[in-house]
C-alpha positions as CSV (number, residue, x, y, z in Angstrom):
1,M,0.0,0.0,0.0
2,S,1.2,3.5,-0.7
3,I,0.0,6.9,0.4
4,T,0.3,10.0,-1.7
5,L,0.3,13.5,-0.2
6,V,0.0,16.6,-2.3
7,L,1.6,19.5,-0.6
8,K,0.2,22.8,-1.9
9,D,0.0,25.5,0.8
10,G,1.9,25.9,4.0
11,T,3.4,28.2,6.5
12,G,6.5,27.9,8.7
13,S,9.2,29.5,10.7
14,L,13.0,29.2,10.9
15,F,14.9,30.2,14.0
16,P,18.7,30.7,14.5
17,N,20.3,27.5,15.6
18,A,22.1,27.8,18.9
19,D,24.6,25.1,17.8
20,S,25.3,26.6,14.3
21,N,29.0,27.0,15.0
22,K,29.6,23.3,14.3
23,P,30.8,22.8,10.7
24,S,27.9,20.8,9.4
25,A,25.2,22.3,11.6
26,P,22.3,24.2,10.0
27,K,22.3,28.0,10.5
28,L,18.5,28.0,11.0
29,E,16.0,25.3,12.3
30,G,12.3,25.2,12.5
31,F,9.2,23.7,10.9
32,F,6.6,23.9,8.1
33,N,2.8,23.2,8.5
34,F,1.1,22.0,5.3
35,K,-2.7,22.0,4.9
36,L,-3.9,18.5,3.8
37,D,-7.3,19.7,2.5
38,D,-9.0,23.0,1.6
39,R,-10.7,23.5,5.0
40,D,-9.2,26.3,7.2
41,E,-9.3,24.2,10.3
42,G,-8.6,20.9,8.5
43,P,-5.7,18.5,9.2
44,T,-2.1,19.6,8.7
45,L,1.2,17.9,8.3
46,R,4.1,19.3,10.3
47,L,7.6,18.8,8.8
48,D,10.9,19.7,10.5
49,A,13.0,22.2,8.5
50,A,16.7,23.3,8.5
51,A,18.7,25.8,6.4
52,W,22.4,26.1,5.7
53,I,24.1,29.1,4.1
54,K,25.7,28.1,0.8
55,E,27.4,29.9,-2.0
56,K,27.4,29.4,-5.7
57,D,28.9,31.7,-8.4
58,G,29.4,34.4,-5.8
59,L,25.8,34.3,-4.6
60,Q,24.9,33.3,-1.0
61,Y,21.6,31.6,-0.3
62,Y,19.9,29.2,2.1
63,S,19.9,25.5,1.2
64,L,16.7,24.1,2.7
65,S,15.7,20.7,3.9
66,V,12.0,20.3,4.8
67,G,11.0,16.9,5.8
68,G,13.5,15.4,3.4
69,L,12.4,17.7,0.5
70,N,15.2,20.0,-0.8
71,G,14.9,23.7,-1.6
72,A,16.6,27.0,-1.9
73,L,15.8,30.4,-0.5
74,F,17.5,33.5,-2.0
75,P,17.7,37.0,-0.5
76,E,15.5,39.4,-2.5
77,Q,17.6,42.0,-4.3
78,E,15.1,44.8,-4.1
79,K,12.6,45.3,-1.4
80,K,10.0,47.7,-2.8
81,T,7.6,47.8,0.2
82,D,7.5,46.5,3.7
83,N,5.3,43.7,2.5
84,T,7.8,42.5,-0.1
85,P,9.4,39.2,1.0
86,D,13.0,39.3,2.2
87,Y,13.6,35.9,0.6
88,S,12.2,33.8,-2.2
89,G,12.9,30.4,-3.6
90,T,11.6,27.0,-4.4
91,L,10.9,23.7,-2.7
92,G,10.2,20.1,-3.8
93,P,11.8,17.3,-5.8
94,N,11.3,19.3,-9.0
95,R,11.2,22.7,-7.3
96,E,7.5,22.9,-7.9
97,L,6.5,24.9,-4.9
98,R,7.3,28.6,-4.3
99,V,8.7,29.7,-0.9
100,V,8.8,33.3,0.4
101,G,10.1,34.5,3.7
102,W,10.1,37.7,5.8
103,K,12.6,38.6,8.5
104,K,10.7,39.1,11.8
105,V,11.5,39.7,15.5
106,A,9.6,37.7,18.2
107,E,7.7,40.1,20.4
108,A,8.2,38.2,23.6
109,T,11.9,37.6,23.3
110,G,13.2,39.9,20.7
111,A,14.8,37.0,18.9
112,P,15.1,37.1,15.0
113,Y,13.4,34.5,12.9
114,V,12.1,34.0,9.3
115,S,8.4,33.7,8.7
116,L,7.7,31.5,5.7
117,L,4.9,30.9,3.2
118,V,4.8,28.0,0.7
119,S,2.4,28.0,-2.3
120,E,2.0,26.7,-5.8
121,P,4.0,29.0,-8.2
122,N,2.3,32.0,-9.8
123,K,2.1,32.5,-13.6
124,R,4.7,35.3,-13.5
125,G,7.6,32.9,-12.9
126,S,10.5,33.6,-10.5
127,R,13.2,36.2,-10.4
128,V,16.8,35.3,-10.7
129,P,19.1,36.9,-8.1
130,Q,22.0,39.0,-9.3
131,K,25.6,37.9,-8.7
132,G,27.8,39.8,-6.3
133,H,24.9,41.2,-4.1
134,N,24.6,39.4,-0.8
135,P,22.1,41.1,1.5
136,A,22.5,40.2,5.2
137,F,21.2,36.9,6.5
138,I,19.7,36.6,10.0
């Protein structure tokens, strides 16, 4: 018997890893919650998530692992409004899901984190980050 889950929409958070000084440790750790049906209060699937800072062709980005699914999250080059995401990227075996993230600060503790939203890609496609520009990571 096999079970197929179709992941479409989700939310999540990534927090700085206290043990990130170890060479192979992720820089950020957290979780994603995916809706399993179209109901607002319906069942969800929670997956652990981790992010490592990587570099390719002079561009730094977060390499994601979400419940065994790989992804990438790139700093946005131009933030036009406060609502514009700080990060955008893709997730899934064929990079079929769009991921966006906003830098936030926890009200209770003042600790930084990244608030994430996962959805099916829009019709406009994705932007390609420019080389040589590496905005600050949390």
